[in-house]
N, C-alpha and C positions, 0 to 999 in steps of 0.2 A: 504494500500500500504506500502511496506517495505521501509526503508530508503535507500538512494543511497549510496552504499559503496564508500568511498573516503578515501584518505590518511588522517590519523588523525594528528593533530598537536602535539600529544604526541610523545615522543621519542620511538625509537625502543627498545624493542619488542612490546610495547603497541600499536603502530600504526598498526603493523601486526595483533595483536589480535583484534583490532577494525574492521579492514577490514574483517577478517575471521568470526567474529560474524555477520557482515552484510551479508556476503555470506551465512552463515548458515541460517539466517532468510529467504533469498531468496530461498534457496533450500527447506526449510520447506514449503514455499508457493508453490513451484513447486510440491512438494509431494502431498499437498492437492489438487492442481489443477489436478494432474494425477489421483487421486482417483475420483474426480468429473467427469473427462473426461471419465473414464471407465463406470461410471454409465450412463452418457448421451449416450454413444455409445450403451450400452445394451438396453436402453429405446428407441433408435432411435430418439432422440431429436436433430435434425440436427441444427436448428437455435441456440439453446443454446450452442451446441458444438462449432459452429463457433465463438460465442462471447467469450467462454472460451478460445479458441485457440488464439484469439487476446490478451486477458489478459496475457495468458501464454507467448506469444512472448515478451511482455513488460518486464516480469520478466527475461526472458532469455537475453534480450538486456542489462538489468541492471547488470546481473551476468557477462556477457561477458565483459562489460565495466570495471568491477572491476578487471578482470584478469590482466590488465596492471599494476595495483597497486600491486597485489600479486607477479607478476614477479620480480619487483624491491625489494619488502620487503622480499622475500624468497631467494634472490641471496646468494649463499654460506651459506645456513642456518646452516648446521652442523658445519661449521667453526665458525660462529657467536655464536652458542650455546657454543662452547668451549672458545672462546676468550672474549666474552662480559659478562661472569658471569651471564648468563640469569637465572632469578628466575623461569620462567614458561615454560620450554621446553615441559613438559608433556601436559600442556594445549594447546600449539600451535600444537603439534603433534596430539593430540586428535581432535582438531577442523579440521585440514587438513584431517585426516582419516575419520572423521564423514561426512564431506562434500563429500568426494569421494565415500563413501559407499552409502550415500543417493542418490547421482546423479546416481550411478550404478543401484539402485533400481528403480528410475524414468525411466531410459532408458529401463530397463527390462519390466516395465509396458507398456511403449510406444510400444515396440515390440509386446506385447500381444494385445494391442489395434489396432495396424496396421493389425495384422492377423485377428482380429474380423471384421475390416472394409473391408478387402479384401474378407473375407468369405461372408459378407453381400452383397458386390458388385457383387460377382459371383452368388449368389442366385438370385439377381435382374435380372442379365443377363439371367439366365436359365428361370426365370419366363417370361421375355419378349419374349424370343425365343419360349417358349411353347405357349404363347398367340398368337404370330405371326403365328405359324404353325396351331394352332386351327382356327384362323381367316381365313387363306388361305383355309383350308379344308371346312369351312362353306361357304365361298364365292363360291368355286367351286361347291358345292352341290346346293346352291341357284341359281346360274347362269345357271344351267343345261348345263354344259360344254360338256356333251356327247350328241350326237344326237340320239343315240340308247341306252337308259338306260339299264344297265346290269341286273337289278333286277326287271324289269317290266314284267308283264305277257302279254298275247296277247291283252288284253283290254286296256293296257296302264297304 
């Protein structure tokens, strides 16, 4: 389990870097879970998928909770870079950009996984409909629903 992102006791900008590094670790975990999710969907392992989705929601909840810290720490970021004589603006920008890119990749994989799940669901619906139609035809044939069989000769 990744550490909970929280405001650091370090002065700004280190406190921002600490929270961003925690967020990066959470996004790394989300990325791994997204890869595992795709494999579980492909293998049709529903129970394991449900368990993974529960773990994933916990990671998302921790990431979301950290966003309030980020909001405060990044307020007027460009102005702070100029006025505070920040030594690590490239690191901060790199962390922010990397987190954004990795989240975009996770969301893209999610869209693909959702399409796979919809396709699987639609196939199950077609299979059930075909099974139902076949069962209805079989029942009609077995029950002799016609009193005058169409394909019987004169002997029956």
